[in-house]
MMTF fields as JSON, N, C-alpha, C and O atoms, coordinates in Angstrom:
{
  "mmtfVersion": "1.0.0",
  "mmtfProducer": "UNKNOWN",
  "numBonds": 279,
  "numAtoms": 280,
  "numGroups": 70,
  "numChains": 1,
  "numModels": 1,
  "chainsPerModel": [1],
  "groupsPerChain": [70],
  "chainIdList": ["A"],
  "bondAtomList": [4, 2, 8, 6, 12, 10, 16, 14, 20, 18, 24, 22, 28, 26, 32, 30, 36, 34, 40, 38, 44, 42, 48, 46, 52, 50, 56, 54, 60, 58, 64, 62, 68, 66, 72, 70, 76, 74, 80, 78, 84, 82, 88, 86, 92, 90, 96, 94, 100, 98, 104, 102, 108, 106, 112, 110, 116, 114, 120, 118, 124, 122, 128, 126, 132, 130, 136, 134, 140, 138, 144, 142, 148, 146, 152, 150, 156, 154, 160, 158, 164, 162, 168, 166, 172, 170, 176, 174, 180, 178, 184, 182, 188, 186, 192, 190, 196, 194, 200, 198, 204, 202, 208, 206, 212, 210, 216, 214, 220, 218, 224, 222, 228, 226, 232, 230, 236, 234, 240, 238, 244, 242, 248, 246, 252, 250, 256, 254, 260, 258, 264, 262, 268, 266, 272, 270, 276, 274],
  "bondOrderList": [1, 1, 1, 1, 1, 1, 1, 1, 1, 1, 1, 1, 1, 1, 1, 1, 1, 1, 1, 1, 1, 1, 1, 1, 1, 1, 1, 1, 1, 1, 1, 1, 1, 1, 1, 1, 1, 1, 1, 1, 1, 1, 1, 1, 1, 1, 1, 1, 1, 1, 1, 1, 1, 1, 1, 1, 1, 1, 1, 1, 1, 1, 1, 1, 1, 1, 1, 1, 1],
  "groupList": [{"groupName": "MET", "atomNameList": ["N", "CA", "C", "O"], "elementList": ["N", "C", "C", "O"], "formalChargeList": [0, 0, 0, 0], "bondAtomList": [1, 0, 2, 1, 3, 2], "bondOrderList": [1, 1, 2], "singleLetterCode": "M", "chemCompType": "L-PEPTIDE LINKING"}, {"groupName": "ALA", "atomNameList": ["N", "CA", "C", "O"], "elementList": ["N", "C", "C", "O"], "formalChargeList": [0, 0, 0, 0], "bondAtomList": [1, 0, 2, 1, 3, 2], "bondOrderList": [1, 1, 2], "singleLetterCode": "A", "chemCompType": "L-PEPTIDE LINKING"}, {"groupName": "GLY", "atomNameList": ["N", "CA", "C", "O"], "elementList": ["N", "C", "C", "O"], "formalChargeList": [0, 0, 0, 0], "bondAtomList": [1, 0, 2, 1, 3, 2], "bondOrderList": [1, 1, 2], "singleLetterCode": "G", "chemCompType": "PEPTIDE LINKING"}, {"groupName": "LEU", "atomNameList": ["N", "CA", "C", "O"], "elementList": ["N", "C", "C", "O"], "formalChargeList": [0, 0, 0, 0], "bondAtomList": [1, 0, 2, 1, 3, 2], "bondOrderList": [1, 1, 2], "singleLetterCode": "L", "chemCompType": "L-PEPTIDE LINKING"}, {"groupName": "VAL", "atomNameList": ["N", "CA", "C", "O"], "elementList": ["N", "C", "C", "O"], "formalChargeList": [0, 0, 0, 0], "bondAtomList": [1, 0, 2, 1, 3, 2], "bondOrderList": [1, 1, 2], "singleLetterCode": "V", "chemCompType": "L-PEPTIDE LINKING"}, {"groupName": "TYR", "atomNameList": ["N", "CA", "C", "O"], "elementList": ["N", "C", "C", "O"], "formalChargeList": [0, 0, 0, 0], "bondAtomList": [1, 0, 2, 1, 3, 2], "bondOrderList": [1, 1, 2], "singleLetterCode": "Y", "chemCompType": "L-PEPTIDE LINKING"}, {"groupName": "PHE", "atomNameList": ["N", "CA", "C", "O"], "elementList": ["N", "C", "C", "O"], "formalChargeList": [0, 0, 0, 0], "bondAtomList": [1, 0, 2, 1, 3, 2], "bondOrderList": [1, 1, 2], "singleLetterCode": "F", "chemCompType": "L-PEPTIDE LINKING"}, {"groupName": "TRP", "atomNameList": ["N", "CA", "C", "O"], "elementList": ["N", "C", "C", "O"], "formalChargeList": [0, 0, 0, 0], "bondAtomList": [1, 0, 2, 1, 3, 2], "bondOrderList": [1, 1, 2], "singleLetterCode": "W", "chemCompType": "L-PEPTIDE LINKING"}, {"groupName": "GLN", "atomNameList": ["N", "CA", "C", "O"], "elementList": ["N", "C", "C", "O"], "formalChargeList": [0, 0, 0, 0], "bondAtomList": [1, 0, 2, 1, 3, 2], "bondOrderList": [1, 1, 2], "singleLetterCode": "Q", "chemCompType": "L-PEPTIDE LINKING"}, {"groupName": "ARG", "atomNameList": ["N", "CA", "C", "O"], "elementList": ["N", "C", "C", "O"], "formalChargeList": [0, 0, 0, 0], "bondAtomList": [1, 0, 2, 1, 3, 2], "bondOrderList": [1, 1, 2], "singleLetterCode": "R", "chemCompType": "L-PEPTIDE LINKING"}, {"groupName": "ASP", "atomNameList": ["N", "CA", "C", "O"], "elementList": ["N", "C", "C", "O"], "formalChargeList": [0, 0, 0, 0], "bondAtomList": [1, 0, 2, 1, 3, 2], "bondOrderList": [1, 1, 2], "singleLetterCode": "D", "chemCompType": "L-PEPTIDE LINKING"}, {"groupName": "ASN", "atomNameList": ["N", "CA", "C", "O"], "elementList": ["N", "C", "C", "O"], "formalChargeList": [0, 0, 0, 0], "bondAtomList": [1, 0, 2, 1, 3, 2], "bondOrderList": [1, 1, 2], "singleLetterCode": "N", "chemCompType": "L-PEPTIDE LINKING"}, {"groupName": "LYS", "atomNameList": ["N", "CA", "C", "O"], "elementList": ["N", "C", "C", "O"], "formalChargeList": [0, 0, 0, 0], "bondAtomList": [1, 0, 2, 1, 3, 2], "bondOrderList": [1, 1, 2], "singleLetterCode": "K", "chemCompType": "L-PEPTIDE LINKING"}, {"groupName": "ILE", "atomNameList": ["N", "CA", "C", "O"], "elementList": ["N", "C", "C", "O"], "formalChargeList": [0, 0, 0, 0], "bondAtomList": [1, 0, 2, 1, 3, 2], "bondOrderList": [1, 1, 2], "singleLetterCode": "I", "chemCompType": "L-PEPTIDE LINKING"}, {"groupName": "THR", "atomNameList": ["N", "CA", "C", "O"], "elementList": ["N", "C", "C", "O"], "formalChargeList": [0, 0, 0, 0], "bondAtomList": [1, 0, 2, 1, 3, 2], "bondOrderList": [1, 1, 2], "singleLetterCode": "T", "chemCompType": "L-PEPTIDE LINKING"}, {"groupName": "GLU", "atomNameList": ["N", "CA", "C", "O"], "elementList": ["N", "C", "C", "O"], "formalChargeList": [0, 0, 0, 0], "bondAtomList": [1, 0, 2, 1, 3, 2], "bondOrderList": [1, 1, 2], "singleLetterCode": "E", "chemCompType": "L-PEPTIDE LINKING"}],
  "groupTypeList": [0, 1, 2, 3, 1, 4, 4, 1, 1, 2, 5, 6, 3, 7, 8, 9, 10, 3, 11, 12, 1, 6, 4, 13, 1, 1, 3, 2, 1, 4, 1, 7, 6, 3, 11, 5, 9, 4, 8, 0, 12, 1, 13, 14, 1, 1, 4, 10, 9, 10, 15, 8, 11, 15, 2, 10, 15, 8, 15, 11, 15, 11, 2, 6, 10, 15, 10, 8, 11, 11],
  "groupIdList": [1, 2, 3, 4, 5, 6, 7, 8, 9, 10, 11, 12, 13, 14, 15, 16, 17, 18, 19, 20, 21, 22, 23, 24, 25, 26, 27, 28, 29, 30, 31, 32, 33, 34, 35, 36, 37, 38, 39, 40, 41, 42, 43, 44, 45, 46, 47, 48, 49, 50, 51, 52, 53, 54, 55, 56, 57, 58, 59, 60, 61, 62, 63, 64, 65, 66, 67, 68, 69, 70],
  "secStructList": [7, 7, 2, 2, 2, 2, 2, 2, 2, 2, 2, 2, 2, 2, 6, 7, 7, 7, 1, 1, 1, 1, 1, 1, 1, 2, 2, 2, 2, 2, 2, 2, 2, 2, 2, 2, 2, 6, 2, 2, 2, 2, 2, 2, 2, 2, 2, 2, 2, 2, 2, 2, 2, 2, 2, 2, 2, 2, 2, 6, 6, 6, 6, 7, 7, 1, 1, 1, 7, 7],
  "xCoordList": [14.282, 13.813, 15.133, 14.947, 16.219, 17.545, 18.025, 18.339, 17.871, 18.446, 17.771, 18.264, 15.996, 15.476, 15.66, 15.323, 16.265, 16.442, 17.332, 17.034, 18.93, 19.866, 19.565, 19.659, 19.094, 18.72, 18.051, 18.43, 16.732, 16.751, 16.883, 16.517, 17.395, 18.941, 20.004, 20.534, 19.914, 20.766, 20.131, 20.547, 18.836, 17.932, 18.305, 18.819, 17.856, 17.685, 18.984, 19.066, 20.145, 21.081, 21.578, 22.558, 21.224, 21.613, 21.244, 21.821, 19.942, 18.409, 19.038, 18.347, 20.377, 20.768, 19.291, 19.073, 18.994, 18.111, 18.788, 18.417, 19.86, 20.522, 20.208, 20.786, 18.933, 17.973, 17.323, 17.419, 16.406, 15.444, 16.828, 16.54, 17.966, 18.416, 19.631, 20.057, 19.717, 20.002, 19.37, 19.998, 17.801, 17.566, 16.901, 17.816, 16.563, 16.483, 17.843, 18.155, 18.255, 19.943, 20.049, 20.918, 19.073, 19.188, 17.965, 17.776, 17.537, 16.289, 16.564, 15.556, 17.407, 17.992, 19.496, 19.727, 20.062, 20.377, 19.736, 20.437, 18.65, 18.195, 17.38, 16.818, 17.405, 16.362, 17.831, 17.743, 18.231, 19.78, 19.679, 18.917, 20.347, 20.691, 19.13, 19.118, 18.342, 16.874, 17.242, 17.69, 16.881, 17.43, 18.19, 18.28, 18.817, 20.545, 20.211, 20.962, 18.745, 19.522, 18.632, 18.845, 17.463, 16.225, 16.795, 16.258, 17.751, 18.599, 19.935, 20.384, 20.196, 21.32, 20.181, 19.854, 19.435, 17.974, 17.903, 18.593, 17.272, 16.96, 18.048, 17.814, 19.427, 20.037, 20.76, 21.355, 20.704, 20.876, 19.708, 19.554, 18.659, 17.736, 17.603, 17.173, 18.255, 18.398, 18.951, 18.356, 20.438, 21.855, 21.769, 22.5, 20.754, 19.972, 19.229, 19.463, 18.551, 17.563, 18.638, 18.508, 19.836, 20.534, 20.879, 20.427, 21.617, 23.025, 21.374, 21.578, 20.211, 19.327, 18.768, 18.456, 18.815, 18.318, 19.244, 18.991, 21.068, 22.281, 21.913, 22.27, 21.104, 22.246, 20.303, 20.364, 19.351, 18.253, 18.968, 19.064, 19.34, 19.715, 21.05, 21.624, 21.546, 22.344, 21.575, 21.608, 20.929, 20.729, 19.676, 19.421, 19.362, 19.082, 19.568, 19.392, 20.639, 21.485, 22.279, 22.594, 22.491, 22.963, 21.858, 21.963, 20.353, 19.747, 18.259, 17.276, 18.883, 17.977, 16.214, 15.533, 16.126, 14.3, 13.448, 13.241, 12.882, 11.783, 10.328, 9.37, 10.676, 9.52, 9.139, 8.305, 10.728, 10.602, 10.279, 10.901, 9.165, 8.655, 9.388, 9.665, 9.644, 11.212, 10.399, 10.63],
  "yCoordList": [-2.454, -2.034, -1.765, -1.209, -2.291, -1.56, -0.066, 1.029, -0.769, 0.969, 2.167, 3.295, 1.684, 2.885, 3.835, 4.941, 2.779, 2.96, 3.972, 5.051, 3.703, 4.346, 5.893, 6.818, 5.807, 7.397, 8.192, 9.288, 7.257, 8.51, 8.391, 9.373, 7.287, 8.629, 9.627, 10.569, 8.568, 10.652, 11.709, 12.844, 11.281, 12.521, 13.082, 14.162, 11.963, 12.668, 12.783, 12.546, 13.126, 12.96, 14.571, 15.16, 14.966, 16.556, 17.03, 17.985, 16.297, 17.599, 17.565, 17.869, 17.131, 16.868, 16.458, 16.921, 16.188, 14.44, 13.26, 12.358, 13.012, 12.04, 10.699, 9.613, 11.18, 10.292, 9.522, 8.337, 9.975, 9.184, 8.983, 8.261, 9.438, 8.924, 7.368, 6.387, 7.547, 6.341, 5.678, 4.671, 5.732, 5.075, 4.339, 5.031, 3.991, 4.22, 3.455, 2.679, 4.164, 3.114, 1.872, 1.018, 1.876, 0.604, -0.806, -1.97, 0.415, -0.965, -0.639, -0.803, -0.302, -0.506, -2.273, -3.373, -1.267, -3.035, -4.333, -5.341, -4.319, -5.609, -6.021, -7.105, -4.766, -5.468, -5.999, -7.173, -5.776, -6.497, -7.225, -8.055, -7.463, -9.121, -9.968, -10.899, -9.628, -10.746, -11.306, -12.438, -9.878, -10.773, -11.287, -11.762, -11.32, -12.578, -13.405, -14.378, -13.386, -14.598, -15.566, -16.659, -14.595, -16.067, -16.21, -17.108, -15.551, -15.612, -16.931, -17.472, -17.098, -18.335, -19.214, -19.663, -19.663, -20.831, -21.076, -22.087, -20.732, -20.625, -21.789, -22.917, -21.29, -21.402, -22.628, -23.542, -22.631, -24.574, -25.16, -26.364, -24.3, -25.849, -26.637, -27.736, -25.393, -25.777, -27.323, -28.297, -27.167, -27.599, -29.045, -29.914, -28.679, -30.208, -30.88, -31.773, -30.245, -31.283, -31.706, -32.846, -30.812, -31.489, -32.566, -33.652, -32.491, -33.558, -34.483, -35.57, -34.133, -35.613, -36.73, -37.921, -35.778, -36.013, -37.011, -38.174, -36.232, -37.681, -38.902, -40.029, -38.597, -39.906, -40.672, -41.899, -40.293, -41.556, -41.983, -43.186, -41.196, -41.503, -42.532, -42.726, -43.045, -43.256, -44.907, -45.914, -44.859, -45.657, -47.066, -48.269, -45.731, -46.36, -47.321, -48.492, -45.97, -47.381, -48.879, -49.829, -48.828, -50.021, -51.166, -52.104, -50.723, -51.773, -51.704, -52.431, -49.974, -50.293, -49.314, -48.974, -49.222, -49.281, -49.63, -50.643, -48.022, -48.456, -48.874, -49.137, -48.803, -48.859, -51.077, -51.793, -51.134, -52.172, -53.54, -53.55, -54.435, -55.404, -56.74, -56.907, -57.689, -58.454, -59.128, -60.29],
  "zCoordList": [0.887, 1.543, 2.949, 4.032, 2.493, 3.276, 2.735, 3.203, 1.355, 0.527, 0.733, 0.728, 1.01, 1.196, 3.127, 3.551, 3.663, 5.182, 5.155, 5.666, 4.368, 4.017, 3.892, 4.699, 2.33, 1.649, 2.859, 3.272, 3.47, 4.664, 5.848, 6.494, 6.581, 7.105, 7.308, 7.899, 6.218, 5.322, 5.298, 5.529, 4.947, 4.638, 6.47, 6.76, 7.506, 8.684, 9.223, 10.428, 8.554, 9.226, 8.025, 8.481, 7.196, 6.151, 7.201, 7.722, 7.834, 8.334, 10.396, 11.368, 10.388, 11.746, 12.532, 13.652, 12.332, 13.325, 13.424, 12.673, 14.309, 14.494, 15.373, 15.326, 16.322, 16.449, 15.95, 16.268, 14.958, 13.846, 12.663, 11.709, 12.667, 11.313, 12.036, 11.427, 12.661, 13.047, 13.683, 14.012, 14.284, 14.675, 12.954, 12.508, 12.306, 10.512, 9.693, 8.791, 10.564, 10.363, 10.806, 10.627, 11.397, 12.386, 11.621, 11.27, 11.774, 11.017, 9.638, 8.95, 9.091, 7.505, 7.722, 7.219, 8.884, 8.653, 9.486, 9.578, 9.984, 10.745, 9.566, 9.407, 8.587, 7.528, 6.575, 6.214, 6.443, 5.651, 6.017, 5.522, 7.125, 8.017, 7.56, 6.754, 7.994, 7.645, 6.395, 6.212, 5.02, 3.902, 3.524, 2.392, 4.245, 3.681, 4.543, 4.603, 5.756, 5.99, 5.023, 4.499, 5.034, 3.764, 2.39, 1.741, 1.781, 1.267, 1.243, 0.233, 2.177, 2.594, 2.829, 1.731, 3.735, 3.613, 2.837, 2.704, 1.65, -0.031, 0.035, 0.469, -0.525, -1.224, -0.177, -0.748, 1.243, 2.053, 1.819, 2.021, 1.323, 1.108, -0.288, -0.64, -0.974, -2.472, -2.719, -3.18, -2.194, -2.112, -0.823, -0.347, -0.752, 0.24, -1.078, -1.892, -0.892, -2.077, -3.179, -3.624, -3.743, -4.559, -3.873, -4.234, -2.916, -2.458, -1.884, -1.344, -1.99, -1.529, -2.94, -2.914, -4.04, -5.39, -5.271, -4.957, -5.697, -5.827, -5.104, -5.449, -3.974, -2.893, -3.559, -3.635, -3.827, -4.15, -5.792, -6.036, -6.624, -8.281, -7.915, -8.987, -7.139, -6.663, -6.089, -6.796, -4.702, -5.127, -6.056, -5.999, -6.906, -8.536, -9.116, -9.452, -9.149, -10.294, -9.625, -10.341, -8.191, -7.338, -7.048, -6.257, -8.219, -7.636, -6.69, -6.543, -6.0, -5.099, -4.913, -3.945, -5.901, -7.201, -6.081, -5.412, -6.124, -4.899, -5.136, -4.408, -7.143, -7.933, -8.504, -9.059, -7.683, -8.683, -7.006, -5.944, -7.429, -6.152, -6.773, -7.96, -5.645, -5.451, -5.242, -4.91]
}
């Protein structure tokens, strides 16, 4: 999406329509930042899941298994 906005902004810049070029370039920048934000949220969620799974494995190794009845 952001790449298309850059191409469109370049076209309007070439046509000397600076207002449209600016608006489309700004929208492209916003689209890029939103895409980056979504990617970072997915990466941090995956890291959090991995850390939580490692913590669960350590508890199981120490004899604190949730499935065991005392």
